[in-house]
C-alpha positions in Angstrom: 94.7 -196.9 143.7 92.2 -194.5 142.0 93.9 -192.0 139.7 93.2 -188.2 139.7 93.1 -186.3 136.6 92.1 -182.7 137.7 91.7 -180.4 134.8 91.8 -176.4 135.2 94.6 -174.2 135.9 95.4 -175.2 139.5 95.8 -179.0 140.3 93.8 -179.3 143.6 91.5 -182.0 145.5 88.2 -182.3 145.0 86.2 -179.6 147.0 83.9 -180.8 149.5 81.8 -177.2 148.9 80.1 -176.6 146.3 81.8 -173.6 143.9 79.3 -172.0 141.3 82.0 -172.5 138.5 82.7 -176.4 138.8 81.8 -179.6 138.1 83.1 -182.7 139.6 82.8 -186.0 137.4 83.6 -189.5 138.3 84.3 -191.1 135.2 84.7 -194.9 134.5 86.1 -193.7 131.1 89.8 -194.1 130.5 91.0 -191.8 127.2 93.0 -189.6 127.2 91.0 -187.5 124.2 88.2 -187.1 126.9 90.6 -183.9 128.0 89.9 -182.4 125.1 86.2 -182.6 126.2 86.4 -181.4 129.5 88.9 -178.1 128.0 86.3 -177.8 125.2 83.6 -177.5 128.2 85.4 -175.1 130.2 86.1 -172.9 127.2 82.2 -172.9 126.5 81.0 -172.5 130.0 83.6 -170.9 132.3 83.1 -174.2 134.6 86.2 -175.8 135.6 86.2 -179.7 135.5 87.6 -181.5 137.8 87.8 -185.6 137.0 88.2 -188.4 138.8 88.9 -191.6 137.0 88.3 -195.5 137.9 86.9 -198.7 137.4 83.3 -198.4 137.8 83.3 -200.6 140.9 85.8 -198.5 142.6 83.8 -195.2 142.0 80.5 -197.2 143.2 82.3 -197.7 146.3 83.9 -194.0 146.8 79.8 -193.3 146.2 78.9 -194.9 148.7 81.3 -194.4 151.2 81.3 -190.7 150.6 77.3 -190.6 151.5 75.8 -187.2 151.5 79.1 -185.6 151.8 80.2 -186.9 148.0 81.9 -184.1 145.8 80.4 -186.0 143.1 78.5 -184.4 140.3 78.3 -186.5 137.6 78.9 -190.1 137.1 79.8 -191.3 133.4 80.0 -195.1 133.3 79.9 -198.0 130.9 77.1 -200.4 130.3 73.2 -200.2 131.2 73.8 -202.7 133.3 76.1 -201.0 135.2 74.0 -198.1 135.4 71.3 -199.7 136.8 73.8 -200.8 139.6 74.0 -197.5 140.2 70.1 -196.7 140.0 69.6 -199.5 142.7 71.7 -198.6 144.9 70.5 -195.3 145.5 73.4 -193.3 144.1 71.6 -191.3 141.2 68.9 -189.1 141.3 66.2 -188.5 138.3 66.3 -185.5 136.4 64.4 -184.9 133.2 66.0 -182.7 130.6 63.9 -181.4 128.4 66.2 -180.7 125.4 67.8 -184.1 125.8 64.6 -185.8 125.8 64.8 -184.2 122.0 67.8 -185.6 121.3 68.6 -188.7 122.6 66.4 -191.8 121.0 63.9 -193.2 124.1 65.8 -196.5 124.2 69.0 -194.9 125.1 68.1 -192.9 127.7 66.5 -193.9 131.5 62.8 -193.9 130.8 62.8 -191.8 134.4 65.8 -189.5 134.2 68.4 -191.5 136.0 70.8 -191.4 133.2 71.2 -190.1 129.3 73.0 -192.3 126.9 76.3 -190.6 125.4 77.6 -193.2 123.4 76.2 -196.4 121.8 78.0 -200.0 121.2 76.6 -202.3 118.9 77.0 -206.2 119.9 78.1 -207.3 116.1 79.0 -210.6 114.3 82.9 -210.6 113.4 83.1 -213.0 110.9 85.5 -214.4 108.2 85.0 -213.5 104.8 86.5 -216.8 103.3 84.8 -219.0 105.7 81.7 -217.8 106.4 78.2 -217.4 104.9 76.5 -213.9 105.9 73.0 -216.1 105.4 73.9 -218.2 108.3 74.8 -215.3 110.9 71.8 -213.1 109.5 70.8 -212.8 113.3 71.7 -213.7 117.0 69.4 -217.0 116.8 71.3 -218.5 113.8 74.3 -218.7 116.2 72.7 -221.9 117.8 72.1 -223.7 114.4 73.8 -227.4 114.3 75.3 -226.1 111.1 77.8 -223.5 113.0 79.1 -226.2 115.4 82.5 -225.6 116.4 82.7 -222.2 114.7 81.4 -220.0 117.6 83.5 -217.9 119.5 82.3 -216.0 122.4 83.6 -214.3 125.9 82.8 -215.6 129.6 78.7 -215.6 130.0 79.6 -213.8 133.4 80.4 -210.7 131.0 78.6 -208.1 131.3 78.4 -207.4 127.6 77.1 -210.9 127.1 74.6 -210.1 130.0 73.3 -207.2 128.5 72.9 -209.2 124.7 71.2 -212.3 126.5 69.2 -209.6 128.6 67.8 -208.4 125.5 67.1 -211.9 123.8 64.7 -212.7 127.5 62.7 -209.8 126.6 62.5 -210.6 123.0 61.9 -214.4 123.6 61.3 -214.9 126.7 63.3 -217.2 129.5 62.9 -220.8 127.7 63.5 -220.0 124.4 66.5 -218.0 125.4 67.7 -220.9 127.6 67.6 -222.9 124.5 69.5 -220.9 122.4 72.3 -220.2 125.2 72.7 -224.0 125.4 73.1 -224.1 121.4 75.4 -221.4 121.5 77.7 -223.7 124.2 77.4 -226.7 122.0 78.2 -225.0 118.8 81.9 -223.2 120.9 84.8 -223.5 118.7 86.9 -223.9 122.3 85.4 -222.7 126.0 85.6 -219.0 126.3 88.4 -217.2 126.9 89.8 -213.5 127.0 87.9 -210.2 125.6 86.2 -209.3 122.6 89.7 -208.8 121.2 90.8 -212.3 121.7 87.7 -213.8 119.9 88.5 -211.6 116.5 91.9 -212.7 117.0 90.7 -216.3 117.2 88.3 -215.5 113.7 91.6 -214.7 112.2 93.9 -217.1 113.2 90.9 -219.8 111.8 90.2 -221.1 115.5 86.0 -220.4 114.5 84.5 -218.5 111.9 82.5 -216.1 113.5 82.8 -213.7 116.8 80.5 -212.1 119.1 82.2 -208.6 120.1 81.3 -204.9 120.8 81.9 -202.9 117.7 84.4 -200.2 119.0 87.1 -204.0 119.3 87.0 -204.4 115.6 86.8 -200.2 114.8 90.0 -200.2 117.2 92.0 -202.6 115.0 90.9 -201.4 112.2 91.6 -197.8 112.5 95.2 -198.9 114.5 98.1 -197.4 113.5 99.9 -200.7 113.8 100.2 -202.8 110.8 99.7 -206.0 112.7 96.3 -205.2 114.2 95.3 -204.2 110.6 96.3 -207.0 109.6 94.3 -209.1 111.7 91.1 -207.7 110.2 91.8 -207.9 106.9 90.2 -210.3 106.0 87.3 -210.3 108.6 83.8 -208.2 108.4 81.4 -206.8 110.3 77.5 -208.1 110.5 75.0 -206.2 112.4 72.3 -209.0 113.1 68.7 -209.1 113.2 68.4 -206.8 110.5 65.2 -207.9 109.2 63.5 -207.8 112.5 64.1 -206.1 115.9 67.4 -204.8 115.2 71.0 -205.4 116.5 71.4 -205.1 120.3 73.0 -201.9 121.4 74.4 -200.9 124.8 75.5 -197.1 126.1 78.0 -195.0 127.7 76.0 -193.2 129.6 76.5 -190.1 132.0 73.8 -189.2 135.2 73.6 -187.0 138.1 74.7 -188.0 141.6 71.9 -188.1 144.3 73.8 -185.4 146.3 75.5 -183.4 143.7 76.3 -179.9 145.1 77.0 -178.6 141.6 73.8 -179.5 139.9 72.8 -177.0 137.6 76.2 -177.4 136.5 76.0 -181.0 136.0 73.1 -180.7 133.9 75.3 -178.0 131.8 77.9 -181.1 131.2 75.5 -183.7 130.4 73.7 -181.1 127.9 77.0 -180.7 126.7 78.4 -184.0 125.9 75.3 -184.5 123.5 76.1 -181.1 121.4 77.7 -182.1 118.1 81.2 -180.5 118.5 81.3 -182.9 121.9 79.7 -185.7 120.6 82.7 -186.1 117.9 85.2 -185.9 120.6 83.6 -188.5 122.8 82.8 -190.9 120.5 85.7 -190.3 118.2 88.5 -191.5 120.9 86.4 -194.6 121.8 85.2 -195.7 118.5 81.8 -195.9 119.9 79.0 -194.5 117.7 77.4 -191.1 119.1 73.8 -191.4 121.1 73.2 -188.3 119.1 71.5 -189.5 115.8 72.5 -186.0 113.9 76.2 -186.8 114.6 78.0 -188.9 112.2 79.9 -191.6 113.4 83.9 -191.8 112.8 85.0 -192.9 109.3 86.1 -196.0 110.2 82.3 -196.9 112.1 80.9 -195.7 108.6 81.9 -198.2 107.2 80.3 -200.4 108.6 77.4 -199.4 106.7 74.0 -197.6 108.5 72.2 -200.2 110.6 69.2 -200.9 112.6 68.9 -200.7 116.1 66.8 -203.2 118.4 64.6 -200.2 120.4 64.1 -202.2 123.3 65.3 -199.7 126.1 68.1 -200.5 127.9 66.7 -200.3 131.3 64.9 -203.9 130.3 67.6 -205.4 129.2 69.5 -204.3 132.2 66.9 -205.3 134.4 67.0 -208.9 132.8 70.6 -209.5 133.8 69.9 -211.6 137.0 68.0 -214.3 135.0 70.4 -214.0 131.7 73.4 -214.9 134.8 71.2 -217.9 135.8 70.3 -218.8 132.2 74.4 -219.3 131.2 75.2 -220.9 134.5 72.5 -223.3 133.9 74.0 -224.1 130.2 77.5 -224.2 131.2 78.4 -221.0 129.7 81.2 -220.3 131.7 
């Protein structure tokens, strides 16, 4: 069942008619800290934020079923692949926001204005400091080297984060070379894929393998945890940003978009502009431990401790477009 989180003075159902003093958000993020974000926007603008929070697929289905009568103004979701699905389903509208075109780097926003990245996550390599050599894991491509046989950990090839990474490799090397790489990864796996990114990190700590593919925020959450047992998991582990000598580390986004039938479009634009402001970027990214999409905002101290890194400049729409081919490759090589 969809969980309704309504901010403002009164808890009411989302209005079907546009109101000058509100904006309606469908969000696939699940962070209690986001309430501070909505409150700050209301304080700054006088506009009330009404939020429906649910899984991405549920929100997409809701938008489809509501059609032209949808009260939603803004869709916030994670991963460029999911944003691409919403674009392809005709659920979003292009809106070029000049102020944000100056702030958000080109690779972190849709070229036609269908969405803007609000937070960034890097697909990093988590390694055991005593067992892995950084020289052996300097690139994603190196993970397929036979010298790492039985040492690599990764979640399922059907996972959307891995599809994004493989989509970026297709853009960099083409289908044939990417297929050969994926086949090499499968040959080097320490175990069949199981669990999520945190499970891969725990497996490195436990000695199952030496290096794991993971989103940056998973490691950061363990490192920043109030629980000593979480911090102990990453105590002997490090974070490596691949491909710093060439194209840079693959990054993905949490993005915000204006829905096709937004009844409060002007307020929706205001909200997305606010999300990229320094104040909002800190609230938006510190809760999730993602990197700010606004390059003028410093990341959370835990992330800053990882060090600065070069991002792959491929536009997120390009690797998202390759996700179908990426899924085909993963299936062909047995990365289940």
